[in-house]
N, C-alpha and C positions, 0 to 999 in steps of 0.2 A: 287665747281668746275664748276657749270653752270655760275656763275658770271664771272669766269675767261674765259670761252669759249666765252661768249657774249662780253667781253671785247676784246678778241682777234679778233673776227669777226668784231668789229667796229674800230679796229686799235688803241685801248687804251692799248698800249704795257706796259707802266709803271703800269697801273692797274693790267694787267695780272701778272706782276712780283711780285707786292705787295700782291695780293690775294693768289698766289701760295706759297710765302714765308711764309705767316701767316698760311696757312692751313697745311703746310708740317709736322711741329712738332706733331700735333694731329694725323694726319693720320699715321705717323711713329709709334707713340705709340700704336695706334690700330692695326698695322700691316695689313692694308688694302692695299695689294699689287696692285690691280687693280686700285684703286683710286690714290694711289701714282704715279704709272706709267703714268696715264693720267694727273696728275698735272705736272709731269716732262716733258711730251710731250708738254703741253701747254706752259710751261716756255721756252722750247727749241725754239719753234716757235717765241716767243715774243723776246727772245734774238736774234735770226737770223734776225728778222725784224728790230732790232735796230742796227745791224752791229756788234754784240757781238759774232762773229762766234765761237771763241774758247770755250766760256762758253756754247753757243748753242750746240756745239758737245758733250761736257761733260754732259749736262743735258740729251741730246738724249741717250748717252750711258747708263747713270744711269736708264733712263726709261726702257730701254730694259731688263735689269736684272729684274727689278720689274715686268714688263709686262709678261715675260716668266713664272714667278711664279704665278702671279695673273690672267692671261687670259688662261694659259695652253698651247694651241697649237700656232705654229708659225703663222698659218693662222689667229688666232684671234689677235695676236700681230700686224701683217701686216695690218689687217682690221682697228684697232684702229689707228695706225700711219697714214694710209691714210685718215681716218676720221678727224683727228686733222689737218694734214697738208693741207687738201683740204677746210677746213673752209674759207668762203669768208673773204677777208681782205678789209678794208676801204682803199680808196686812200689817200695819204698824203694830209694834209689840204690844201696845196698850190694848188693841182691839182683839188680840190672841188670848189675853188673860181671862179667866173666870174664877169666881170665888167658889168655895165648897158648895153654896147653894145653886151654882150654875148661873149666876148673874155677873155680868162684867162690871 
């Protein structure tokens, strides 16, 4: 989960999707609702960042059900959602490039 969070914060959205997809079956088998909810939240953010809005909404909705079970209170669910959605994002690669004259 930490690797997926780091990948999200550095704009590596495909990596987030790969990591969350690989981790989901094991976390589901273990019935760890809090971790599963967080994985789905990370996945939702990555999907949204890549323009896959419908899939992002579905992952977010799925995360809410698990979050309510895993975190307990609505306040804790909202806190985790805020934490995941507020993680810093890297600018798209083109925005990070500059020429030798300092102009993008």
